[in-house]
C-alpha positions as CSV (number, residue, x, y, z in Angstrom):
1,M,136.8,129.1,79.9
2,K,137.4,125.4,80.3
3,T,134.8,122.9,79.5
4,L,133.2,121.0,82.4
5,Q,135.1,117.8,81.5
6,E,138.4,119.6,81.4
7,K,137.6,121.0,84.9
8,I,136.8,117.6,86.2
9,E,140.1,116.2,84.8
10,W,142.0,119.2,86.3
11,Y,140.6,118.8,89.8
12,T,141.0,115.0,89.7
13,F,144.7,115.5,88.9
14,W,145.3,118.0,91.7
15,Y,143.3,115.9,94.1
16,W,145.6,113.0,93.5
17,V,148.7,115.1,93.7
18,Y,147.8,116.6,97.0
19,W,146.5,113.3,98.4
20,L,149.7,111.3,97.5
21,F,152.0,114.1,98.6
22,S,150.3,114.2,101.9
23,L,150.8,110.5,102.3
24,V,154.5,110.9,101.5
25,V,154.9,113.6,104.1
26,L,152.9,111.5,106.7
27,L,155.3,108.6,106.0
28,G,158.2,110.9,106.7
29,V,156.6,112.0,109.9
30,V,156.1,108.4,111.0
31,V,159.6,107.4,110.1
32,L,161.2,110.4,111.9
33,G,158.9,109.9,114.9
34,I,159.9,106.2,115.2
35,F,163.6,107.2,114.7
36,F,163.4,109.9,117.4
37,Y,161.5,107.7,119.9
38,F,162.9,104.2,119.6
39,T,166.6,104.8,119.1
40,D,169.4,106.3,121.3
41,F,169.0,109.4,119.2
42,Q,166.2,110.4,121.6
43,E,168.8,111.6,124.0
44,V,170.1,114.2,121.6
45,V,166.9,115.3,119.8
46,T,166.7,119.0,120.0
47,V,163.6,121.2,120.3
48,S,164.2,122.4,116.7
49,Q,164.0,118.9,115.4
50,L,160.7,118.3,117.3
51,F,159.5,121.6,115.9
52,L,160.4,120.4,112.4
53,L,158.4,117.3,113.0
54,L,155.4,119.4,114.1
55,L,155.7,121.5,111.0
56,L,155.8,118.4,108.8
57,M,152.7,117.2,110.6
58,L,151.0,120.5,109.9
59,L,152.1,120.4,106.3
60,A,150.6,116.9,105.9
61,L,147.3,118.2,107.5
62,Y,147.2,121.1,105.1
63,L,147.8,118.9,102.1
64,R,145.2,116.4,103.2
65,L,142.6,119.2,103.8
66,T,143.4,120.7,100.4
67,A,143.0,117.3,98.8
68,L,139.6,116.9,100.5
69,Y,138.6,120.4,99.3
70,Y,139.5,119.5,95.7
71,H,137.6,116.2,96.1
72,N,134.5,118.1,97.3
73,V,134.7,120.5,94.3
74,L,135.2,117.4,92.1
75,L,132.0,115.7,93.4
76,K,130.0,118.9,92.8
77,L,131.3,119.2,89.2
78,K,130.5,115.5,88.6
79,Q,127.0,116.1,90.0
80,T,126.6,119.1,87.7
81,A,127.8,117.1,84.7
82,A,125.3,114.3,85.5
83,R,122.3,116.7,85.6
84,P,120.4,116.9,82.4
85,R,120.5,120.4,80.8
86,R,117.2,122.3,80.6
87,Q,116.3,123.5,77.2
88,S,115.2,127.1,77.2
89,K,112.0,128.0,75.3
90,P,112.2,130.3,72.3
91,R,110.9,133.8,73.1
92,S,107.9,133.2,70.8
93,Q,106.6,130.3,73.0
94,E,106.9,132.2,76.3
95,G,103.8,133.7,77.7
96,P,103.1,137.4,77.6
97,K,105.3,139.6,79.8
98,L,103.7,141.6,82.6
99,N,104.5,144.9,81.0
100,E,103.0,143.9,77.7
101,R,99.2,144.0,77.4
């Protein structure tokens, strides 16, 4: 099992990978959208190219949501790491059990 710090580093890494890759895909969507809309190419754009643009937008949405999920997990891990650990009492200091009289 990984330590808490290793998990935090792992989720931080994957958060940034998904976040940056989603930005790259979104940039591609914007560039293709501008290219399709503002040029003479708009007369020859096929339905399959628009479908590809839609799929790229869905991929960017998926990547962004996955990055936000990793960010949520990361915040919970950091919250867990910031909490002080409770020390458990030795058995001799605990009170008597209900079954023991």
